[in-house]
C-alpha positions in Angstrom: 34.9 -11.1 -1.3 36.6 -13.8 0.1 34.1 -16.9 1.0 35.2 -16.1 5.2 33.6 -13.0 4.7 30.2 -13.3 2.7 29.7 -16.4 5.4 30.0 -13.9 7.7 27.8 -11.4 6.3 24.9 -13.7 5.9 24.9 -14.9 9.5 24.5 -11.5 10.8 21.3 -10.4 12.4 19.0 -7.1 11.5 19.2 -4.8 14.4 16.4 -2.2 15.1 18.3 0.3 13.2 18.2 -1.6 10.5 14.9 -1.9 10.5 14.5 2.0 10.6 16.8 2.6 7.8 14.3 0.7 6.2 11.1 2.4 6.8 12.5 5.9 6.1 13.7 4.1 2.8 11.4 2.8 1.5 8.4 4.6 3.6 6.7 4.9 -0.4 7.1 1.1 -1.1 5.5 -0.2 2.4 2.7 2.0 2.9 1.2 1.2 -1.2 2.3 -2.3 0.2 -0.4 -1.8 3.3 -3.0 0.4 1.1 -3.3 -2.1 -1.3 -3.6 -4.8 1.4 -6.4 -2.7 3.2 -7.8 -0.1 0.9 -8.4 2.1 3.6 -6.3 4.6 4.7 -6.7 4.3 8.7 -6.8 0.9 8.3 -3.1 1.3 6.1 -1.4 3.8 8.2 -2.1 1.1 11.4 -1.0 -1.9 9.7 2.0 0.1 8.5 2.7 1.3 12.2 2.1 -2.3 13.5 4.7 -3.8 10.7 7.5 -1.3 11.7 6.8 -2.1 15.1 6.6 -5.8 15.0 9.8 -5.7 12.6 12.4 -3.3 15.0 10.9 -5.7 18.0 12.6 -9.0 16.1 16.2 -10.0 17.1 16.1 -13.2 15.2 16.1 -11.8 11.6 19.1 -11.8 8.8 20.4 -8.5 8.0 20.0 -9.7 4.4 16.4 -10.5 4.7 15.3 -7.6 6.9 13.3 -6.0 3.8 11.5 -8.8 2.9 10.8 -9.9 6.3 9.5 -5.7 6.7 7.2 -6.7 4.1 6.2 -9.8 5.8 5.1 -8.1 8.8 3.2 -5.5 7.0 1.2 -8.3 5.0 0.7 -10.2 8.8 -0.4 -7.3 10.2 -2.7 -7.2 7.6 -4.4 -10.7 7.8 -4.5 -10.1 11.3 -6.2 -6.4 10.6 -8.7 -7.9 8.2 -9.5 -11.3 8.8 -10.8 -12.2 5.4 -12.2 -15.4 4.7 -12.5 -17.6 1.8 -15.9 -17.9 2.2 -16.3 -14.6 2.0 -14.4 -14.7 -1.8 -17.9 -13.7 -3.9 -19.3 -11.3 -1.2 -18.4 -7.8 -1.5 -16.6 -6.4 1.2 -19.0 -4.7 3.3 -17.3 -1.7 3.8 -17.9 -0.4 -0.2 -20.3 -1.4 -2.6 -19.6 -3.5 -5.4 -16.6 -2.6 -8.0 -18.8 -0.9 -10.5 -22.3 1.1 -10.2 -23.6 1.5 -13.3 -20.2 2.5 -15.6 -19.2 4.1 -12.5 -16.3 3.1 -9.7 -16.2 3.2 -6.5 -14.7 5.5 -4.0 -11.3 4.3 -3.4 -8.5 5.9 -1.6 -6.8 9.1 -2.9 -3.3 7.6 -2.8 -4.4 5.0 -5.3 -6.8 7.3 -7.8 -3.5 8.4 -9.9 -2.8 4.5 -10.4 -5.9 3.0 -12.3 -4.1 -0.4 -12.0 -4.0 -0.4 -8.2 -7.3 1.3 -8.2 -8.8 -2.1 -9.5 -6.8 -4.1 -7.2 -8.0 -2.0 -4.0 -12.0 -2.7 -5.8 -11.4 -6.4 -5.1 -12.7 -7.8 -1.7 -10.7 -8.5 1.0 -10.0 -12.1 0.7 -9.3 -12.0 -3.1 -7.5 -8.8 -2.8 -4.9 -10.2 -0.5 -4.0 -13.4 -1.8 -3.7 -11.5 -5.5 -1.2 -9.3 -3.8 0.2 -12.2 -1.9 0.8 -14.8 -4.9 1.0 -12.5 -7.6 2.9 -9.3 -6.8 4.6 -10.5 -3.2 5.8 -13.7 -4.9 4.1 -16.5 -2.6 3.4 -19.9 -3.0 0.3 -21.3 -2.9 1.4 -23.6 0.1 2.7 -20.0 2.1 -0.5 -18.1 1.1 -2.9 -21.0 2.5 -0.6 -21.2 6.2 -0.5 -17.4 6.4 -4.5 -17.2 5.6 -5.7 -20.5 7.3 -6.6 -21.7 4.5 -6.8 -25.0 1.9 -4.6 -24.4 -1.3 -7.3 -24.1 -3.6 -8.9 -21.5 -1.6 -5.9 -19.6 -2.8 -6.1 -20.8 -6.4 -9.7 -19.6 -6.8 -9.1 -16.6 -5.2 -6.2 -15.7 -7.5 -8.1 -17.1 -10.6 -11.4 -14.8 -9.4 -9.2 -11.9 -8.5 -7.9 -12.0 -12.0 -10.9 -12.5 -13.4 -12.4 -9.6 -11.5 -9.7 -7.0 -12.7 -10.5 -8.8 -16.5 -13.7 -7.8 -16.2 -13.2 -4.1 -14.5 -11.1 -3.3 -17.5 -13.1 -5.0 -20.1 -15.9 -2.4 -18.7 -13.8 0.6 -18.7 -11.6 -0.3 -21.8 -9.1 1.8 -20.8 -6.5 -0.8 -21.1 -5.9 -4.2 -22.3 -6.7 -7.2 -20.2 -3.0 -7.7 -20.9 -1.8 -5.0 -18.8 -3.8 -6.1 -15.9 -1.4 -8.2 -13.8 1.7 -6.6 -15.1 1.6 -3.2 -13.6 3.9 -4.6 -10.7 6.2 -2.7 -11.6 4.3 1.0 -11.2 6.4 2.1 -8.0 5.5 -1.3 -6.8 8.3 -3.5 -7.4 11.0 -4.6 -5.1 12.8 -7.6 -6.1 
């Protein structure tokens, strides 16, 4: 491949059909992202569809970045939908009880029940969950997370630390897996890079 051809390819913009192809080929991965972010089947569907609408209507995304843009659209829609705030960081989600009731885990969407590590992430409160997914699984920088979530970088760092501590405490409480596996599960039908 010549350098001229590479340069020409790198400035191609993604079209509506490019995004349609991505959403068809990567539907499971994109829906899983929506479900992990929202922790609710109906909200996940809404987030997925809004992400699709935003993606196909965008004409200024480079073709080679279109898959990452589709994921970003879903993240932005989850943020808009949930409106999580750092001051909610230590409060459990209003819609769900605390992570463990006695030794019984709270109910999680059926799609993630087969994957215990995903179920653990869904149990985090909204702010911690979004920060964990964005910074650990999606590898966004602390600065980018703080800009998207409209908070301080220290809020991002504190939320990520709290999320990891909560995940570790759930693992230790259930004693089903070593604690080192808590953040090493990103490869289970989730890897995208």
